[in-house]
N, C-alpha and C positions, 0 to 999 in steps of 0.2 A: 503494500500499498503505499501510496506518496501522500504529501501532506495535504493534498489538493483532491484526494478521493473522496467520492461520495458514499458517505458512510451513514447507513438506519440503523440506528439501536431501538430495538423492538423491547418494550418494558422499561423504558429509561427512569421510571419513576420508583422501580422497587430496588431492593437491596443490591442484587447483581447488575442490572442494568444502569443505575447510577453511579457504580464503581468503574463500570466501562466506560460511560460517558465521560465522568472525570478523568480517568487515564488518557483517553483519546485527546481530550482538550488540555492536558498538561503535555503531552508530546505534539503538541501544535497541530494537531489535525482540524483543518481549518471549513471542513464540510461535513461537520456532524450534524446529523438531526433526526428528529424524534416526532411523534404524534402522538395525540390522545384517543382514547376507547371511541369517543364521539365522533371523531373524525373517520377512523377505520376500525371495524372490529375485526381483529385477526381473527376470530373463528368463523367468520363469514368469507367463503372462498371468492364469492364475485366483488366483493369490497377489496379484498387482498389483492386479486389481480388486476381490478381498477387503480388502485393506488400504486404498484409498481409499476404498471404501464405507464403512467402519468410521471411518477418520481424516479425512475431509472436508478435505482442504487447500485453502485459499483460493490458494495460491501454490505453484509447484512450480520448482524449481532443480535441471535433470538434470545432474549432474557426473560419474554412475556410469559406469564404462566397465572393461572388461578390458584391462589395459596391461602391457608386458613390455619388457625392453630389446630392443635391435636383433637381437640372434640369435634370440631367442623368438619376436619380431614376424616374422621371415623365416622361421623355421621354422614357426610355426603360424597362418600368414596367414588360412587359412579359419576356423578354432576363433577367433581373435580378432575378425573380422570379423561372423562369425555371433552371438557373444555380445552385440556391440555392437549390432548390428541388433535383438537381440530386445529389450535393454535399452531401446533408443531408441523401440521400436515399443508398447511395452507401456506 
């Protein structure tokens, strides 16, 4: 990657994504960007395809995920895995 590469960080508000974004900016990558769920739901294939066709990132860091605490993870197991599989598949 060169410093002007177009870099998309998915999940940039989370623990991992914010650390990736911070490091890229520390190393003077000038074209780092992210989106909010309201602008593109990464679980929705049509929205993701449209967004990528429009934005054309050169590199993607995928750290987006549905997360919860121990109780939520245990109670809503299928919801968490389904949402995270959709995000990763798209």
